[in-house]
N, C-alpha and C positions, 0 to 999 in steps of 0.2 A: 504494500500500500504506500503510495507516495505521500509527500508532505502535505499537499492540499487535501487529499483524502483523509489523512489523519486529523487535520484541522477541523474538517466538517464533522467527522465522527466524534471528536472531542467536544464540540459545541453541543451535539445531540446528547452525549452522555452526561454532560453537565446539566442540561435542562431536565433530562430524565431523573437525575439524582435529586434535584430540587422537587420535581413532581412527586417523587416517592415519599417526600416529607410533607406533602400537602401544599407545596408552594409552586404555583404555576408561573411564577415570575421569570424563571429561566426561559420558558417558551415565549412568554410575552416580550421579553427583552430581545429575543433572537428573531422575532417575527417582523416582517416588513409591514408598513402601514396599509398596503393594499392587498394583503395576502388573501387567499381563498382556503377554506377549511372544510373537510368532511370527516365525520365520524359516525358510527352506527347508531348513536343515540340522538342524532339531529335529523329532523325531517327534511331539511334542505341545506344547501351549502351556506356557510357563513362567509360574508364578504367584508374584509377590512378588520383592522385591529380593534376597533370599537366593539364590533359584534363578538369577536373572540374574547376580548377582555370581559365583557358582560357574562359570557358563558363561564370562563375560568374563575371569575370572582365568585360566581354562585356555588362553586365547588371547592373554593380555597379552604384548606384545613380538613377536608372531609376524606381525603385519600391518603392511605398509608400503604406503601409497598415494603414488605419485609424481605423479599427476595426477588431478584430480577436478573434477566440475561438477555443480551443482544445476540441474536443468532444470525450468522451468515450475512454480515453487513457488506454492501457493495456501494461504492461511490463512482458515478459516471460523470465525467467533467466535459462540458462543452462551452468553451470560452469563459464567460463570466457567470455561467450557471453550473450547478452541480446537483445531481439527483442521487439521494441517499435512499436505499431500500434495505429493509431488514425485517426479521421477525423478532418480536419482543415477547418474552415469557415473564409474567409477573404473578406474584402471589402476595396477597395482603388483604386490605379491608374489603375489596371487591371479589375476593375469592381467587381462584386460579384462572388466569386468562392467557390466551395466546393471541397475539395480534400480528397483522401485517401492517407495515408502515412504509409510506413513501413521503419523503420530505424533499421539496425542490428548493434549493438555496440559490440566491443570486448575490453577486458581489455588489455592494453599495460602498463605493470609496474603498476603504481598507477593511471593511467588515463584510461578513457573510450573513444574509438575512433569509429567513424562510419566506418564500412567496407562495408556496402551496403545500398543504399538509393533508394527508389522507390516511386515516386509520380504519381498519376493518378487522373483524374477527377471523382468525385462522382456525381451520379444523384441528382438533387435538392431535391428529396423526401427522400434521404438516411438519412438525419439527422433530 
């Protein structure tokens, strides 16, 4: 994995670590103002940091992840964009979950920001 791929993965791991403590701030700080977001609990796509902030603030402090693992991460780089895909296994306040995750990062100056995030459930046999 190259240096840029490691940077992207480190950003994601940092945000996930905070998420596991009930703090969505890592993802909010890493997200672009105009991001789009899907997850299986939302009826429709969320557009923009304001909508994502409203969702995340409604669950702040309610999630606790006791054990987690990022499985088979892959970073694909195309100019000033990077697509991170991985499976995420978590166990905690929401029980045992397996997720598929796609995060599209874009370079903004000297920072990388999430411009699209998509989370879905993975079959238990997927990992």
